[in-house]
C-alpha positions as CSV (number, residue, x, y, z in Angstrom):
1,M,0.4,0.0,0.1
2,F,1.6,3.3,-1.1
3,S,1.3,6.2,1.7
4,L,2.1,10.0,1.1
5,F,3.4,10.0,4.6
6,K,5.7,8.1,6.4
7,K,4.2,6.5,9.8
8,K,6.8,6.0,12.7
9,P,6.5,2.4,13.5
10,D,4.6,3.5,17.0
11,E,2.5,5.8,15.3
12,Q,-1.2,4.9,15.4
13,P,-4.2,6.1,13.6
14,E,-6.5,8.4,15.9
15,P,-9.8,7.5,15.8
16,L,-11.8,9.8,13.7
17,Q,-14.5,11.9,15.1
18,E,-17.8,13.4,13.3
19,F,-19.0,17.1,13.1
20,S,-22.1,17.5,10.8
21,T,-23.9,20.2,9.5
22,N,-26.6,21.2,6.0
23,F,-25.2,23.8,4.2
24,D,-26.4,26.1,1.0
25,P,-24.3,24.6,-1.8
26,E,-23.0,28.5,-2.2
27,M,-21.9,28.2,1.3
28,V,-19.8,25.0,0.6
29,R,-16.7,26.7,-0.4
30,P,-16.5,29.9,1.8
31,F,-16.2,27.4,4.9
32,L,-14.1,24.4,3.1
33,E,-11.6,27.7,2.3
34,R,-11.7,28.6,6.3
35,I,-10.7,25.0,7.9
36,Q,-8.5,24.6,5.0
37,P,-5.3,26.6,7.3
38,F,-6.0,24.0,10.4
39,I,-4.6,21.3,8.0
40,E,-0.8,21.2,7.0
41,S,-0.9,19.2,4.3
42,G,-3.5,17.3,1.5
43,F,-6.5,19.4,1.9
44,G,-5.6,22.6,-0.2
45,A,-7.2,24.2,-3.1
46,P,-7.4,21.0,-5.3
47,Q,-9.2,19.5,-3.1
48,I,-11.4,22.0,-2.2
49,E,-12.6,22.3,-5.8
50,Q,-13.0,18.3,-5.9
51,V,-15.4,18.3,-2.8
52,C,-17.1,21.3,-4.4
53,Q,-17.4,19.5,-7.7
54,F,-18.6,16.4,-5.8
55,V,-21.3,18.2,-3.7
56,A,-22.8,19.6,-6.8
57,G,-22.5,16.1,-8.4
58,T,-24.3,14.2,-5.8
59,P,-27.7,13.3,-7.2
60,H,-31.1,13.8,-4.4
61,D,-31.5,11.2,-2.1
62,V,-27.5,9.9,-2.7
63,E,-25.2,9.7,0.2
64,R,-21.3,9.2,-1.3
65,S,-17.7,9.9,0.6
66,L,-14.1,11.0,-0.2
67,E,-11.4,10.6,1.6
68,F,-8.0,12.6,2.1
69,A,-4.9,11.4,3.5
70,I,-4.1,14.7,5.2
71,R,-1.2,15.9,7.8
72,H,-2.6,17.7,10.8
73,A,-0.9,18.4,14.0
74,G,2.1,17.0,12.6
75,K,0.8,13.6,12.2
76,S,-0.6,11.7,9.5
77,A,-4.1,11.2,9.6
78,K,-7.7,11.1,7.3
79,L,-10.2,13.6,6.9
80,Q,-13.4,11.8,5.3
81,I,-15.9,14.2,3.6
82,R,-19.2,12.5,3.0
83,V,-22.2,14.3,1.7
84,F,-25.9,13.3,1.6
85,M,-28.1,15.0,-0.5
86,D,-31.5,14.6,1.2
87,D,-32.3,18.2,0.4
88,I,-31.5,19.4,-3.0
89,D,-31.4,23.0,-1.6
90,A,-29.1,22.1,1.7
91,P,-27.0,18.9,1.4
92,D,-25.7,17.5,4.8
93,I,-22.2,17.1,5.3
94,Y,-20.2,15.1,7.6
95,F,-16.7,15.4,8.5
96,F,-14.7,12.6,10.0
97,S,-11.2,13.9,11.4
98,P,-9.3,13.4,14.3
99,P,-10.8,14.8,17.7
100,A,-8.5,18.0,17.5
101,L,-9.4,18.8,14.0
102,S,-12.7,18.1,14.3
103,Q,-13.1,20.6,17.5
104,K,-11.9,23.4,15.6
105,I,-13.9,22.4,12.5
106,Q,-17.2,22.7,14.9
107,A,-15.8,25.9,16.3
108,E,-15.3,27.5,13.0
109,Y,-18.4,26.8,11.8
110,I,-20.1,28.4,15.3
111,K,-17.9,31.5,14.1
112,F,-19.3,30.8,9.9
113,A,-23.0,30.5,10.8
114,D,-22.8,33.1,13.7
115,E,-21.4,35.7,11.1
116,R,-24.2,35.0,8.2
117,G,-27.3,35.2,11.0
118,M,-27.6,30.8,10.3
């Protein structure tokens, strides 16, 4: 199996924690751009574009997911983004990531929502 990041022999993958919310489709990119700085590598502009296209291309009543090999807090990790298009006007988006990153994503969403009166 090929990996972008070499693991130290004693480095175990962290369990993933979920944060989910629904978005108006035009809010997906701005939010992803706000969480991108929390990730050292593996989730930049090309991956944000990929997620936006993925959301736009997900049919109604379908759930799909993407997974990215990232680096967060100096460690190799996974970021999984799951999209469920239960409402064509507001997809549900689930972020599965290491707990520390999940907490940052959730805190950023609270700020993001407050700034927009959501």
